[in-house]
C-alpha positions as semicolon CSV with decimal commas, in nm:
position;residue;x (nm);y (nm);z (nm)
1;X;4,460;-1,401;-5,837
2;X;4,241;-1,118;-5,719
3;X;4,444;-0,855;-5,917
4;X;4,410;-1,015;-6,222
5;X;4,013;-1,028;-6,144
6;X;4,040;-0,612;-6,099
7;X;4,188;-0,573;-6,400
8;X;3,963;-0,822;-6,590
9;X;3,660;-0,584;-6,465
10;X;3,786;-0,292;-6,556
11;X;3,908;-0,453;-6,893
12;X;3,550;-0,507;-6,983
13;X;3,471;-0,145;-6,863
14;X;3,651;-0,002;-7,104
15;X;3,884;0,134;-6,911
16;X;4,313;0,022;-7,044
17;X;4,461;-0,097;-6,753
18;X;4,851;-0,092;-6,746
19;X;4,986;-0,275;-6,450
20;X;5,216;-0,072;-6,230
21;X;5,071;-0,067;-5,878
22;X;5,017;0,274;-5,803
23;X;4,735;0,312;-6,135
24;X;4,594;-0,061;-5,988
25;X;4,591;0,112;-5,683
26;X;4,409;0,432;-5,838
27;X;4,210;0,119;-6,056
28;X;4,053;-0,026;-5,747
29;X;3,961;0,293;-5,599
30;X;3,762;0,381;-5,923
31;X;3,594;0,045;-5,907
32;X;3,497;0,032;-5,527
33;X;3,307;0,433;-5,603
34;X;3,144;0,317;-5,920
35;X;3,006;0,011;-5,729
36;X;2,886;0,204;-5,487
37;X;2,753;0,446;-5,655
38;X;2,560;0,147;-5,844
39;X;2,445;0,029;-5,514
40;X;2,300;0,371;-5,394
41;X;2,138;0,384;-5,730
42;X;1,991;-0,019;-5,679
43;X;1,853;0,157;-5,319
44;X;1,694;0,472;-5,445
45;X;1,535;0,267;-5,752
46;X;1,380;-0,012;-5,474
47;X;1,241;0,289;-5,248
48;X;1,082;0,429;-5,548
49;X;0,944;0,035;-5,593
50;X;0,803;-0,033;-5,238
51;X;0,496;0,183;-5,248
52;X;0,335;0,142;-5,585
53;X;0,404;-0,229;-5,491
54;X;0,184;-0,136;-5,200
55;X;-0,031;-0,025;-5,402
56;X;-0,115;-0,290;-5,619
57;X;-0,116;-0,526;-5,349
58;X;-0,419;-0,480;-5,108
59;X;-0,309;-0,681;-4,857
60;X;-0,447;-0,543;-4,545
61;X;-0,825;-0,687;-4,603
62;X;-0,654;-1,041;-4,696
63;X;-0,488;-1,004;-4,264
64;X;-0,765;-1,071;-3,954
65;X;-0,519;-1,289;-3,776
66;X;-0,553;-0,968;-3,516
67;X;-0,927;-1,110;-3,421
68;X;-0,848;-1,407;-3,142
69;X;-0,900;-1,755;-3,286
70;X;-1,218;-1,906;-3,216
71;X;-1,154;-2,268;-3,207
72;X;-1,012;-2,283;-2,847
73;X;-1,348;-2,151;-2,630
74;X;-1,524;-2,408;-2,878
75;X;-1,347;-2,644;-2,778
76;X;-1,348;-2,596;-2,412
77;X;-1,749;-2,628;-2,445
78;X;-1,749;-2,968;-2,648
79;X;-1,530;-3,110;-2,350
80;X;-1,765;-2,948;-2,122
81;X;-2,035;-3,124;-2,297
82;X;-1,921;-3,439;-2,302
83;X;-1,869;-3,470;-1,941
84;X;-2,177;-3,371;-1,875
85;X;-2,276;-3,642;-2,160
86;X;-2,135;-3,877;-1,973
87;X;-2,248;-3,790;-1,598
88;X;-2,613;-3,819;-1,741
89;X;-2,534;-4,171;-1,915
90;X;-2,440;-4,298;-1,579
């Protein structure tokens, strides 16, 4: 199961594995260390990429969502006008 999976991973990375418990533990540690390093490298690359993406995508201009929506006061005015018309018709 999991042990075989670990050994397969090591063999794929070109590490010769003889299956004694001590060496298995060692192998596990090297796998964990290398995967941690890979994760850290990915994080660093992501940090480098992020500011570049922001430069290429000027999103700030495309989001005027801070302004209050104008629909509500217009609807309110319409309601007043309609009620006024009804009173006038009667």
